[in-house]
C-alpha positions as CSV (number, residue, x, y, z in Angstrom):
1,X,-9.1,159.8,-54.1
2,X,-8.7,163.2,-52.0
3,X,-12.0,165.4,-50.9
4,X,-10.3,168.3,-53.0
5,X,-9.7,166.1,-56.4
6,X,-13.8,165.1,-55.4
7,X,-14.4,168.7,-55.4
8,X,-12.8,169.5,-58.6
9,X,-14.0,166.7,-59.9
10,X,-17.8,167.5,-59.2
11,X,-17.2,171.0,-59.8
12,X,-16.2,169.8,-63.3
13,X,-19.2,167.5,-63.5
14,X,-21.5,170.1,-62.5
15,X,-20.0,172.9,-65.3
16,X,-20.1,170.1,-67.9
17,X,-23.6,169.8,-67.5
18,X,-24.1,173.7,-68.4
19,X,-22.6,173.5,-71.7
20,X,-23.7,172.9,-74.7
21,X,-20.5,169.9,-75.6
22,X,-22.1,167.7,-72.4
23,X,-18.6,166.8,-71.2
24,X,-15.5,170.1,-72.3
25,X,-14.8,172.3,-69.4
26,X,-12.5,175.0,-69.2
27,X,-9.5,175.6,-66.5
28,X,-10.3,179.5,-66.2
29,X,-14.5,177.9,-65.2
30,X,-12.3,175.2,-62.4
31,X,-11.0,177.5,-60.8
32,X,-13.6,180.4,-60.7
33,X,-16.1,177.9,-59.5
34,X,-13.7,176.6,-56.8
35,X,-12.0,180.1,-56.1
36,X,-8.9,179.1,-56.4
37,X,-6.0,179.8,-58.8
38,X,-5.1,178.6,-62.2
39,X,-2.2,177.4,-61.7
40,X,-3.9,175.3,-58.5
41,X,-6.6,174.6,-61.2
42,X,-4.0,172.5,-63.1
43,X,-2.2,170.8,-60.6
44,X,-5.7,169.0,-59.7
45,X,-6.8,168.3,-63.1
46,X,-3.7,166.5,-63.9
47,X,-4.2,164.1,-60.7
48,X,-7.3,163.7,-61.9
49,X,-6.1,162.9,-65.3
50,X,-3.4,160.6,-64.1
51,X,-6.3,158.5,-62.5
52,X,-8.1,158.4,-65.8
53,X,-11.0,160.7,-64.7
54,X,-10.4,162.5,-67.7
55,X,-8.4,163.8,-70.5
56,X,-6.6,167.3,-70.5
57,X,-3.6,168.6,-73.3
58,X,-2.6,172.3,-72.4
59,X,-4.1,174.9,-73.2
60,X,-6.9,173.2,-74.4
61,X,-10.9,172.4,-72.8
62,X,-10.7,169.1,-69.2
63,X,-12.9,166.6,-71.3
64,X,-14.3,163.5,-68.4
65,X,-13.8,160.3,-69.6
66,X,-16.8,158.3,-68.7
67,X,-14.9,156.9,-65.6
68,X,-15.3,160.3,-64.8
69,X,-18.6,161.5,-65.9
70,X,-19.8,158.4,-63.3
71,X,-17.4,159.5,-60.4
72,X,-18.7,162.6,-60.6
73,X,-22.7,161.7,-60.8
74,X,-21.5,160.1,-58.1
75,X,-20.6,162.8,-56.4
76,X,-23.1,165.2,-57.0
77,X,-25.2,162.4,-56.1
78,X,-23.8,161.7,-52.2
79,X,-24.5,165.5,-52.1
80,X,-27.8,166.1,-53.3
81,X,-29.3,163.9,-51.2
82,X,-27.3,164.9,-47.7
83,X,-27.8,168.6,-49.2
84,X,-32.4,166.8,-49.1
85,X,-31.7,165.3,-46.0
86,X,-30.7,168.3,-43.8
87,X,-33.4,170.6,-45.2
88,X,-36.4,168.6,-45.3
89,X,-35.8,166.4,-43.0
90,X,-34.1,168.0,-40.3
91,X,-35.1,171.8,-41.2
92,X,-31.7,173.0,-41.8
93,X,-31.5,176.4,-43.1
94,X,-30.6,176.4,-46.8
95,X,-27.1,177.8,-46.0
96,X,-25.9,175.9,-43.6
97,X,-27.4,172.6,-45.4
98,X,-25.0,173.2,-48.9
99,X,-21.9,173.9,-45.8
100,X,-22.6,171.2,-43.8
101,X,-23.3,168.7,-47.3
102,X,-20.4,169.5,-48.9
103,X,-18.1,168.0,-45.8
104,X,-20.5,165.6,-45.2
105,X,-20.3,163.9,-48.7
106,X,-17.1,163.3,-48.1
107,X,-16.8,161.2,-44.7
108,X,-19.9,159.5,-44.4
109,X,-19.8,156.1,-45.3
110,X,-21.9,153.3,-47.6
111,X,-23.7,152.6,-44.6
112,X,-24.5,155.6,-43.1
113,X,-25.6,156.9,-46.5
114,X,-28.4,153.7,-47.0
115,X,-29.5,153.5,-43.3
116,X,-30.6,157.8,-44.1
117,X,-32.8,156.6,-47.2
118,X,-33.8,153.5,-45.5
119,X,-35.3,156.0,-42.8
120,X,-36.8,159.2,-45.2
121,X,-38.9,155.3,-46.8
122,X,-40.9,155.6,-43.4
123,X,-41.6,159.0,-43.5
């Protein structure tokens, strides 16, 4: 999965968490959250649907599948851990930590994340 599609899936997961129906999200909301056009969001949603992460029919809401919910939670968890690590362990400012976390969540290996978690446990 590309970094861009991970960003879309994370955004859909975050939007779904806020809704009354925990799984449904509007394309318009996804586009607004990511600052992209609706056609760009539709292209990404179609790609995620082909991979089995969500369901979407034309003119209806995006619905995360179980696989999509799990992957979105995983991506969100990586982001939140890195954000916390940067802010709490290293003293990075909120704004910088948010920007860096968004980039780092895509490139850090599982091994590196585990080592970071182990380091936190020492304190």
